FIKOLZA-1660 file (N, C-alpha, C; in steps of 0.1 Angstrom, whole numbers, plus 5000, padded with zeros to 4 digits):
% residues 102
   i   px   py   pz ch aa at
   1 4883 5097 5003  A  M  N
   1 4898 5103 4998  A  M CA
   1 4901 5100 4985  A  M  C
   2 4902 5091 4983  A  L  N
   2 4909 5088 4963  A  L CA
   2 4897 5082 4957  A  L  C
   3 4898 5078 4947  A  L  N
   3 4889 5077 4938  A  L CA
   3 4872 5071 4942  A  L  C
   4 4871 5057 4948  A  A  N
   4 4863 5049 4954  A  A CA
   4 4869 5041 4967  A  A  C
   5 4858 5032 4972  A  K  N
   5 4866 5023 4980  A  K CA
   5 4872 5015 4980  A  K  C
   6 4866 5006 4966  A  T  N
   6 4873 4996 4964  A  T CA
   6 4880 4999 4950  A  T  C
   7 4894 5000 4948  A  Y  N
   7 4897 5002 4932  A  Y CA
   7 4901 4987 4924  A  Y  C
   8 4901 4993 4911  A  Y  N
   8 4903 4980 4904  A  Y CA
   8 4914 4988 4893  A  Y  C
   9 4924 4980 4893  A  V  N
   9 4934 4984 4883  A  V CA
   9 4939 4970 4875  A  V  C
  10 4935 4966 4866  A  T  N
  10 4935 4956 4855  A  T CA
  10 4948 4956 4850  A  T  C
  11 4957 4943 4845  A  R  N
  11 4965 4946 4837  A  R CA
  11 4967 4930 4833  A  R  C
  12 4966 4928 4821  A  M  N
  12 4962 4913 4815  A  M CA
  12 4956 4907 4820  A  M  C
  13 4943 4910 4822  A  G  N
  13 4933 4904 4827  A  G CA
  13 4932 4901 4843  A  G  C
  14 4940 4902 4852  A  K  N
  14 4943 4901 4863  A  K CA
  14 4941 4916 4869  A  K  C
  15 4930 4911 4880  A  T  N
  15 4929 4925 4893  A  T CA
  15 4944 4925 4901  A  T  C
  16 4952 4940 4901  A  V  N
  16 4959 4940 4908  A  V CA
  16 4958 4946 4921  A  V  C
  17 4947 4957 4921  A  I  N
  17 4944 4961 4932  A  I CA
  17 4929 4962 4937  A  I  C
  18 4920 4950 4945  A  E  N
  18 4905 4949 4947  A  E CA
  18 4903 4952 4959  A  E  C
  19 4913 4959 4969  A  T  N
  19 4910 4955 4983  A  T CA
  19 4909 4967 4992  A  T  C
  20 4896 4976 4995  A  T  N
  20 4895 4983 5001  A  T CA
  20 4909 4987 5012  A  T  C
  21 4916 5001 5008  A  G  N
  21 4927 5004 5018  A  G CA
  21 4939 5000 5012  A  G  C
  22 4938 4995 5001  A  I  N
  22 4950 4992 4995  A  I CA
  22 4962 5006 4987  A  I  C
  23 4955 5013 4982  A  L  N
  23 4957 5024 4978  A  L CA
  23 4962 5033 4989  A  L  C
  24 4953 5035 4998  A  D  N
  24 4959 5041 5009  A  D CA
  24 4973 5039 5015  A  D  C
  25 4975 5025 5021  A  V  N
  25 4989 5019 5022  A  V CA
  25 4996 5023 5011  A  V  C
  26 4994 5020 5000  A  L  N
  26 5006 5025 4989  A  L CA
  26 5011 5037 4989  A  L  C
  27 4998 5047 4991  A  T  N
  27 5001 5063 4991  A  T CA
  27 5012 5064 5002  A  T  C
  28 5005 5061 5016  A  Y  N
  28 5014 5066 5029  A  Y CA
  28 5027 5059 5029  A  Y  C
  29 5034 5041 5021  A  L  N
  29 5044 5042 5018  A  L CA
  29 5054 5046 5008  A  L  C
  30 5047 5052 4999  A  I  N
  30 5056 5060 4989  A  I CA
  30 5057 5075 4992  A  I  C
  31 5047 5080 5001  A  E  N
  31 5052 5094 5010  A  E CA
  31 5060 5100 5020  A  E  C
  32 5062 5081 5026  A  N  N
  32 5070 5078 5037  A  N CA
  32 5082 5072 5034  A  N  C
  33 5087 5069 5020  A  K  N
  33 5097 5059 5016  A  K CA
  33 5109 5059 5025  A  K  C
  34 5113 5072 5027  A  E  N
  34 5126 5077 5035  A  E CA
  34 5126 5072 5048  A  E  C
  35 5116 5072 5054  A  S  N
  35 5116 5068 5067  A  S CA
  35 5116 5050 5069  A  S  C
  36 5119 5045 5084  A  E  N
  36 5112 5033 5085  A  E CA
  36 5101 5030 5089  A  E  C
  37 5089 5022 5082  A  I  N
  37 5078 5021 5081  A  I CA
  37 5076 5008 5089  A  I  C
  38 5066 5009 5098  A  L  N
  38 5065 5000 5108  A  L CA
  38 5051 4995 5104  A  L  C
  39 5043 4981 5105  A  A  N
  39 5029 4979 5100  A  A CA
  39 5018 4986 5110  A  A  C
  40 5024 4990 5124  A  T  N
  40 5017 4996 5134  A  T CA
  40 5016 5012 5129  A  T  C
  41 5024 5016 5123  A  D  N
  41 5022 5029 5114  A  D CA
  41 5012 5032 5107  A  D  C
  42 5009 5022 5096  A  L  N
  42 4999 5022 5091  A  L CA
  42 4986 5024 5096  A  L  C
  43 4986 5022 5106  A  K  N
  43 4969 5022 5116  A  K CA
  43 4968 5036 5110  A  K  C
  44 4973 5051 5109  A  N  N
  44 4969 5062 5106  A  N CA
  44 4965 5061 5091  A  N  C
  45 4970 5054 5081  A  A  N
  45 4967 5059 5066  A  A CA
  45 4956 5047 5062  A  A  C
  46 4948 5039 5072  A  V  N
  46 4940 5031 5068  A  V CA
  46 4928 5033 5075  A  V  C
  47 4917 5036 5073  A  S  N
  47 4905 5036 5081  A  S CA
  47 4898 5025 5088  A  S  C
  48 4902 5012 5077  A  N  N
  48 4900 4999 5087  A  N CA
  48 4913 4991 5088  A  N  C
  49 4913 4996 5104  A  Y  N
  49 4930 4988 5104  A  Y CA
  49 4927 4974 5109  A  Y  C
  50 4915 4969 5108  A  Q  N
  50 4917 4955 5113  A  Q CA
  50 4919 4947 5099  A  Q  C
  51 4917 4958 5089  A  Q  N
  51 4920 4947 5072  A  Q CA
  51 4934 4949 5069  A  Q  C
  52 4945 4951 5079  A  I  N
  52 4959 4954 5075  A  I CA
  52 4962 4941 5073  A  I  C
  53 4966 4933 5078  A  S  N
  53 4970 4920 5077  A  S CA
  53 4966 4917 5062  A  S  C
  54 4954 4916 5061  A  N  N
  54 4949 4912 5045  A  N CA
  54 4955 4919 5036  A  N  C
  55 4956 4936 5037  A  I  N
  55 4962 4944 5027  A  I CA
  55 4975 4941 5025  A  I  C
  56 4982 4940 5035  A  L  N
  56 4997 4936 5036  A  L CA
  56 5000 4923 5028  A  L  C
  57 4992 4912 5032  A  K  N
  57 4996 4899 5024  A  K CA
  57 4992 4903 5011  A  K  C
  58 4980 4908 5008  A  N  N
  58 4977 4907 4994  A  N CA
  58 4992 4916 4988  A  N  C
  59 4995 4925 4990  A  L  N
  59 5007 4935 4985  A  L CA
  59 5021 4927 4983  A  L  C
  60 5019 4921 4994  A  E  N
  60 5034 4910 4994  A  E CA
  60 5033 4899 4987  A  E  C
  61 5020 4890 4988  A  D  N
  61 5022 4883 4976  A  D CA
  61 5021 4889 4962  A  D  C
  62 5016 4901 4957  A  R  N
  62 5018 4906 4946  A  R CA
  62 5029 4915 4942  A  R  C
  63 5041 4910 4954  A  K  N
  63 5057 4918 4952  A  K CA
  63 5053 4932 4948  A  K  C
  64 5045 4938 4957  A  M  N
  64 5046 4954 4955  A  M CA
  64 5054 4956 4970  A  M  C
  65 5053 4950 4977  A  I  N
  65 5060 4952 4992  A  I CA
  65 5070 4941 5000  A  I  C
  66 5078 4948 5007  A  E  N
  66 5085 4937 5012  A  E CA
  66 5083 4937 5025  A  E  C
  67 5083 4923 5036  A  I  N
  67 5076 4925 5051  A  I CA
  67 5090 4921 5055  A  I  C
  68 5096 4926 5065  A  I  N
  68 5108 4921 5072  A  I CA
  68 5103 4922 5088  A  I  C
  69 5104 4910 5092  A  Q  N
  69 5101 4901 5107  A  Q CA
  69 5113 4904 5113  A  Q  C
  70 5113 4912 5124  A  E  N
  70 5125 4916 5134  A  E CA
  70 5120 4909 5147  A  E  C
  71 5125 4900 5155  A  T  N
  71 5120 4895 5169  A  T CA
  71 5128 4907 5181  A  T  C
  72 5141 4913 5175  A  K  N
  72 5148 4914 5186  A  K CA
  72 5154 4931 5183  A  K  C
  73 5150 4940 5191  A  P  N
  73 5147 4939 5207  A  P CA
  73 5134 4934 5208  A  P  C
  74 5126 4937 5197  A  R  N
  74 5112 4939 5200  A  R CA
  74 5108 4931 5188  A  R  C
  75 5093 4922 5187  A  K  N
  75 5085 4919 5173  A  K CA
  75 5080 4928 5165  A  K  C
  76 5088 4934 5156  A  R  N
  76 5080 4942 5147  A  R CA
  76 5080 4939 5133  A  R  C
  77 5072 4944 5127  A  K  N
  77 5071 4944 5107  A  K CA
  77 5073 4954 5105  A  K  C
  78 5085 4954 5094  A  L  N
  78 5089 4967 5090  A  L CA
  78 5086 4962 5075  A  L  C
  79 5078 4978 5069  A  I  N
  79 5071 4978 5054  A  I CA
  79 5080 4985 5043  A  I  C
  80 5082 4978 5033  A  S  N
  80 5088 4988 5024  A  S CA
  80 5085 4984 5008  A  S  C
  81 5085 4996 4999  A  L  N
  81 5076 4992 4987  A  L CA
  81 5093 4989 4974  A  L  C
  82 5085 4977 4969  A  T  N
  82 5092 4967 4960  A  T CA
  82 5095 4979 4950  A  T  C
  83 5106 4980 4942  A  P  N
  83 5104 4987 4928  A  P CA
  83 5092 4989 4918  A  P  C
  84 5085 4976 4920  A  R  N
  84 5074 4975 4914  A  R CA
  84 5060 4981 4921  A  R  C
  85 5064 4980 4938  A  G  N
  85 5051 4986 4945  A  G CA
  85 5052 5001 4941  A  G  C
  86 5066 5007 4942  A  E  N
  86 5069 5020 4940  A  E CA
  86 5061 5025 4927  A  E  C
  87 5063 5022 4918  A  D  N
  87 5059 5025 4904  A  D CA
  87 5044 5024 4901  A  D  C
  88 5039 5017 4907  A  L  N
  88 5024 5012 4909  A  L CA
  88 5019 5023 4915  A  L  C
  89 5024 5027 4929  A  A  N
  89 5021 5040 4940  A  A CA
  89 5021 5050 4928  A  A  C
  90 5034 5054 4923  A  K  N
  90 5037 5068 4916  A  K CA
  90 5026 5072 4904  A  K  C
  91 5018 5060 4897  A  R  N
  91 5011 5059 4886  A  R CA
  91 4998 5061 4892  A  R  C
  92 4993 5053 4906  A  L  N
  92 4980 5058 4912  A  L CA
  92 4980 5072 4915  A  L  C
  93 4989 5076 4922  A  L  N
  93 4991 5091 4928  A  L CA
  93 4988 5097 4915  A  L  C
  94 4996 5098 4905  A  K  N
  94 4995 5104 4891  A  K CA
  94 4978 5106 4887  A  K  C
  95 4972 5096 4887  A  L  N
  95 4960 5094 4880  A  L CA
  95 4951 5096 4893  A  L  C
  96 4954 5098 4902  A  N  N
  96 4946 5105 4910  A  N CA
  96 4946 5120 4912  A  N  C
  97 4958 5125 4909  A  E  N
  97 4958 5139 4912  A  E CA
  97 4947 5146 4896  A  E  C
  98 4954 5137 4885  A  E  N
  98 4943 5141 4870  A  E CA
  98 4931 5140 4877  A  E  C
  99 4925 5130 4884  A  I  N
  99 4910 5132 4883  A  I CA
  99 4907 5142 4893  A  I  C
 100 4911 5147 4902  A  E  N
 100 4910 5155 4913  A  E CA
 100 4911 5172 4905  A  E  C
 101 4917 5174 4898  A  A  N
 101 4924 5182 4889  A  A CA
 101 4908 5186 4878  A  A  C
 102 4900 5177 4876  A  Q  N
 102 4890 5180 4866  A  Q CA
 102 4875 5185 4875  A  Q  C
% end
């Protein structure tokens, strides 16, 4: 879909995105930011759904997303972009549009 299977965006010598599927998750979150997004919704966005826990942990550790765990009425994880994550997602989508336009 976008760029390649593994994406590398470096800033100040640190790899920001290095796991397959992260760009797909960021894209899904930015395109659906007005909706309530559950972790289970992301199975449609990521081809390798087994990796979703690792992807979400990576993004949360980097303060790109916020995960809210609810237990009532049932157990579920609500996912939302942080301002930092939204900024990165917008920049990556713009970059992808430029690449596809060539």
